[in-house]
VODRENGU-137218 format. One record per residue: residue number from 1; residue in one letter; x, y, z of N, C-alpha, C in turn. Coordinates in Angstrom, 2 decimals, always signed. Layout:
N
(atom NUM, 'a', (X, Y, Z), (X, Y, Z), (X, Y, Z)),
...
This chain:
96
(atom 1, 'm', (-13.47, +1.69, +3.77), (-13.80, +1.94, +2.37), (-12.51, +2.10, +1.58)),
(atom 2, 'a', (-12.44, +1.48, +0.45), (-11.25, +1.51, -0.39), (-11.20, +2.80, -1.21)),
(atom 3, 'l', (-9.99, +3.31, -1.43), (-9.80, +4.50, -2.24), (-9.88, +4.16, -3.73)),
(atom 4, 'f', (-9.29, +3.01, -4.13), (-9.31, +2.57, -5.52), (-10.37, +1.50, -5.70)),
(atom 5, 'k', (-11.03, +1.51, -6.84), (-11.97, +0.45, -7.20), (-11.43, -0.21, -8.47)),
(atom 6, 'r', (-11.25, -1.51, -8.40), (-10.72, -2.26, -9.55), (-11.82, -2.43, -10.58)),
(atom 7, 'l', (-11.56, -1.98, -11.80), (-12.54, -2.07, -12.86), (-12.22, -3.14, -13.89)),
(atom 8, 't', (-10.94, -3.45, -14.07), (-10.54, -4.43, -15.08), (-9.53, -5.39, -14.48)),
(atom 9, 'e', (-9.14, -6.35, -15.27), (-8.13, -7.35, -14.89), (-8.46, -8.04, -13.58)),
(atom 10, 't', (-9.71, -8.31, -13.35), (-10.14, -8.94, -12.10), (-9.90, -10.45, -12.07)),
(atom 11, 'a', (-9.52, -11.04, -13.18), (-9.32, -12.50, -13.25), (-7.90, -12.93, -12.87)),
(atom 12, 'r', (-7.01, -11.97, -12.58), (-5.65, -12.36, -12.18), (-5.70, -13.10, -10.84)),
(atom 13, 'p', (-4.75, -14.01, -10.59), (-4.74, -14.77, -9.33), (-4.64, -13.84, -8.11)),
(atom 14, 'a', (-5.39, -14.20, -7.07), (-5.39, -13.43, -5.82), (-4.16, -13.77, -4.99)),
(atom 15, 'l', (-3.63, -12.76, -4.29), (-2.51, -12.94, -3.37), (-2.93, -12.41, -2.00)),
(atom 16, 'a', (-2.77, -13.24, -0.98), (-3.08, -12.82, +0.39), (-1.89, -12.08, +0.97)),
(atom 17, 'f', (-2.17, -11.03, +1.74), (-1.14, -10.30, +2.47), (-1.77, -9.72, +3.72)),
(atom 18, 't', (-0.97, -9.14, +4.60), (-1.54, -8.46, +5.75), (-1.17, -6.98, +5.67)),
(atom 19, 'l', (-2.10, -6.16, +6.10), (-1.92, -4.72, +6.14), (-2.14, -4.28, +7.58)),
(atom 20, 'd', (-1.07, -3.83, +8.21), (-1.13, -3.45, +9.63), (-1.71, -4.57, +10.48)),
(atom 21, 'g', (-1.32, -5.80, +10.15), (-1.74, -6.97, +10.92), (-3.10, -7.54, +10.55)),
(atom 22, 'q', (-3.80, -6.92, +9.62), (-5.13, -7.38, +9.21), (-5.05, -8.08, +7.85)),
(atom 23, 'p', (-5.80, -9.16, +7.66), (-5.76, -9.86, +6.37), (-6.30, -8.99, +5.24)),
(atom 24, 'a', (-5.67, -9.11, +4.09), (-6.07, -8.35, +2.90), (-5.74, -9.19, +1.67)),
(atom 25, 't', (-6.27, -8.77, +0.53), (-6.03, -9.49, -0.71), (-5.77, -8.51, -1.84)),
(atom 26, 'g', (-4.76, -8.83, -2.64), (-4.46, -8.10, -3.86), (-4.42, -9.08, -5.00)),
(atom 27, 'l', (-3.99, -8.63, -6.16), (-3.90, -9.52, -7.31), (-2.46, -9.60, -7.82)),
(atom 28, 'l', (-2.11, -10.73, -8.39), (-0.80, -10.93, -8.99), (-0.55, -9.80, -9.98)),
(atom 29, 'g', (+0.59, -9.16, -9.87), (+0.93, -8.04, -10.74), (+0.65, -6.68, -10.14)),
(atom 30, 'd', (-0.06, -6.64, -9.01), (-0.32, -5.37, -8.33), (+0.96, -4.83, -7.69)),
(atom 31, 't', (+1.10, -3.53, -7.68), (+2.11, -2.92, -6.82), (+1.53, -2.89, -5.42)),
(atom 32, 'l', (+2.38, -2.65, -4.42), (+1.88, -2.53, -3.05), (+0.88, -1.39, -2.96)),
(atom 33, 'l', (+1.14, -0.30, -3.67), (+0.23, +0.85, -3.66), (-1.16, +0.45, -4.12)),
(atom 34, 't', (-1.24, -0.24, -5.24), (-2.53, -0.68, -5.76), (-3.21, -1.65, -4.81)),
(atom 35, 'a', (-2.45, -2.61, -4.30), (-3.02, -3.61, -3.39), (-3.57, -2.95, -2.13)),
(atom 36, 'v', (-2.82, -2.01, -1.56), (-3.28, -1.35, -0.34), (-4.50, -0.48, -0.61)),
(atom 37, 'l', (-4.45, +0.31, -1.68), (-5.54, +1.26, -1.92), (-6.80, +0.62, -2.48)),
(atom 38, 't', (-6.73, -0.66, -2.88), (-7.97, -1.35, -3.26), (-8.65, -1.97, -2.04)),
(atom 39, 'c', (-8.01, -1.89, -0.87), (-8.64, -2.40, +0.35), (-8.60, -1.41, +1.51)),
(atom 40, 'a', (-8.08, -0.20, +1.29), (-7.98, +0.80, +2.36), (-8.18, +2.20, +1.78)),
(atom 41, 'e', (-8.46, +3.14, +2.65), (-8.72, +4.51, +2.18), (-7.49, +5.40, +2.13)),
(atom 42, 'h', (-6.36, +4.89, +2.63), (-5.13, +5.68, +2.55), (-3.92, +4.75, +2.58)),
(atom 43, 'l', (-2.77, +5.29, +2.17), (-1.54, +4.51, +2.13), (-0.71, +4.70, +3.38)),
(atom 44, 'r', (-0.61, +5.93, +3.87), (+0.21, +6.24, +5.04), (-0.18, +7.60, +5.56)),
(atom 45, 'g', (+0.38, +7.94, +6.72), (+0.17, +9.28, +7.27), (+1.26, +10.23, +6.78)),
(atom 46, 's', (+0.97, +11.51, +6.81), (+1.93, +12.53, +6.40), (+3.03, +12.68, +7.45)),
(atom 47, 'd', (+4.23, +12.99, +7.00), (+5.33, +13.26, +7.91), (+5.19, +14.63, +8.58)),
(atom 48, 'f', (+4.31, +15.46, +8.05), (+4.23, +16.85, +8.49), (+2.94, +17.22, +9.20)),
(atom 49, 's', (+1.94, +16.36, +9.13), (+0.66, +16.66, +9.77), (-0.06, +15.34, +10.05)),
(atom 50, 'a', (-1.28, +15.44, +10.52), (-2.08, +14.25, +10.77), (-2.86, +13.81, +9.53)),
(atom 51, 'e', (-2.62, +14.46, +8.40), (-3.32, +14.13, +7.15), (-2.92, +12.75, +6.63)),
(atom 52, 'r', (-3.85, +12.11, +5.96), (-3.59, +10.81, +5.33), (-3.12, +11.03, +3.90)),
(atom 53, 'r', (-2.21, +10.16, +3.46), (-1.62, +10.27, +2.12), (-1.96, +9.03, +1.31)),
(atom 54, 'a', (-1.99, +9.19, -0.02), (-2.29, +8.06, -0.91), (-1.25, +7.92, -2.01)),
(atom 55, 'g', (-0.06, +8.44, -1.81), (+0.93, +8.47, -2.87), (+0.76, +9.75, -3.66)),
(atom 56, 'f', (+1.76, +10.12, -4.43), (+1.69, +11.38, -5.16), (+2.01, +11.19, -6.63)),
(atom 57, 'c', (+3.27, +10.85, -6.94), (+3.67, +10.78, -8.36), (+3.33, +9.43, -9.00)),
(atom 58, 'l', (+3.21, +8.38, -8.21), (+2.89, +7.03, -8.65), (+3.93, +6.41, -9.57)),
(atom 59, 'm', (+5.17, +6.95, -9.54), (+6.23, +6.39, -10.39), (+7.58, +6.31, -9.71)),
(atom 60, 'g', (+7.63, +6.42, -8.38), (+8.88, +6.23, -7.64), (+9.80, +7.42, -7.54)),
(atom 61, 'a', (+9.31, +8.62, -7.82), (+10.18, +9.80, -7.80), (+9.97, +10.70, -6.59)),
(atom 62, 'c', (+8.80, +10.69, -5.98), (+8.48, +11.74, -5.00), (+8.74, +11.37, -3.54)),
(atom 63, 'q', (+8.96, +10.12, -3.22), (+9.22, +9.68, -1.84), (+7.97, +9.72, -0.95)),
(atom 64, 'd', (+6.78, +9.73, -1.52), (+5.57, +9.87, -0.72), (+4.87, +8.55, -0.39)),
(atom 65, 'c', (+5.36, +7.44, -0.87), (+4.61, +6.19, -0.69), (+5.39, +5.11, +0.08)),
(atom 66, 'w', (+6.30, +5.50, +0.94), (+7.08, +4.51, +1.69), (+6.19, +3.71, +2.64)),
(atom 67, 'v', (+6.39, +2.40, +2.67), (+5.77, +1.50, +3.64), (+6.86, +0.57, +4.15)),
(atom 68, 'r', (+6.58, -0.17, +5.21), (+7.54, -1.13, +5.76), (+7.04, -2.55, +5.58)),
(atom 69, 'l', (+8.00, -3.44, +5.31), (+7.70, -4.87, +5.23), (+8.02, -5.50, +6.58)),
(atom 70, 'a', (+7.64, -6.74, +6.77), (+7.81, -7.42, +8.06), (+9.26, -7.45, +8.54)),
(atom 71, 'd', (+10.21, -7.51, +7.60), (+11.62, -7.56, +7.99), (+12.18, -6.17, +8.32)),
(atom 72, 'g', (+11.33, -5.15, +8.31), (+11.76, -3.79, +8.62), (+12.20, -2.99, +7.41)),
(atom 73, 'q', (+12.30, -3.65, +6.26), (+12.73, -2.96, +5.04), (+11.69, -1.92, +4.65)),
(atom 74, 'r', (+12.16, -0.73, +4.32), (+11.30, +0.36, +3.86), (+11.33, +0.38, +2.34)),
(atom 75, 'v', (+10.16, +0.30, +1.70), (+10.09, +0.22, +0.24), (+9.07, +1.23, -0.29)),
(atom 76, 'r', (+9.24, +1.60, -1.55), (+8.26, +2.45, -2.23), (+7.09, +1.57, -2.67)),
(atom 77, 'a', (+5.91, +1.90, -2.22), (+4.73, +1.10, -2.55), (+4.37, +1.17, -4.02)),
(atom 78, 'c', (+4.71, +2.29, -4.68), (+4.29, +2.45, -6.08), (+5.16, +1.67, -7.05)),
(atom 79, 's', (+6.33, +1.22, -6.61), (+7.22, +0.50, -7.54), (+7.66, -0.86, -7.02)),
(atom 80, 't', (+6.99, -1.36, -5.99), (+7.30, -2.67, -5.41), (+6.11, -3.59, -5.67)),
(atom 81, 'l', (+6.35, -4.73, -6.28), (+5.27, -5.67, -6.57), (+4.85, -6.45, -5.32)),
(atom 82, 'l', (+3.56, -6.67, -5.21), (+2.99, -7.47, -4.13), (+3.43, -8.92, -4.27)),
(atom 83, 'e', (+3.76, -9.55, -3.16), (+4.09, -10.97, -3.12), (+3.17, -11.66, -2.13)),
(atom 84, 'e', (+2.87, -12.92, -2.40), (+2.04, -13.73, -1.51), (+2.60, -13.70, -0.09)),
(atom 85, 'g', (+1.73, -13.44, +0.88), (+2.10, -13.51, +2.29), (+2.84, -12.31, +2.85)),
(atom 86, 'q', (+3.05, -11.27, +2.05), (+3.76, -10.09, +2.57), (+2.99, -9.47, +3.72)),
(atom 87, 'a', (+3.75, -8.94, +4.66), (+3.18, -8.17, +5.77), (+3.61, -6.73, +5.58)),
(atom 88, 'i', (+2.65, -5.86, +5.35), (+2.90, -4.45, +5.07), (+2.43, -3.62, +6.25)),
(atom 89, 's', (+3.27, -2.68, +6.67), (+2.90, -1.77, +7.75), (+2.92, -0.35, +7.22)),
(atom 90, 'r', (+1.87, +0.39, +7.51), (+1.79, +1.78, +7.10), (+2.31, +2.67, +8.23)),
(atom 91, 'd', (+2.98, +3.73, +7.86), (+3.45, +4.71, +8.82), (+2.28, +5.61, +9.18)),
(atom 92, 'p', (+1.98, +5.75, +10.47), (+0.83, +6.59, +10.83), (+1.08, +8.08, +10.60)),
(atom 93, 'g', (+2.34, +8.47, +10.41), (+2.66, +9.87, +10.20), (+2.77, +10.62, +11.52)),
(atom 94, 'r', (+2.88, +11.90, +11.38), (+3.03, +12.76, +12.57), (+1.71, +12.83, +13.32)),
(atom 95, 'q', (+1.76, +12.54, +14.59), (+0.58, +12.61, +15.43), (+0.54, +13.95, +16.14)),
(atom 96, 'l', (-0.53, +14.68, +15.98), (-0.67, +16.00, +16.61), (-1.21, +15.88, +18.01)),
């Protein structure tokens, strides 16, 4: 179940990407955060517990939305635009 539900701007071109190896779709102009949360219930795991996180400040200041791209680069999901074919990996967080 997705955390975000898209209500407007649904006519933008679709972009395919993978999330943890699974096919997913976002829209042109989406940030990684928006793209992930429109197809998943969380963005990443917490560094401090087994809790799931969905981003915090949504503007690149809090360090809560890091994800990894296929090349290993760690990026902020809230300020990185989705690109066609991107492979995004979520950090599972601390496992108890």
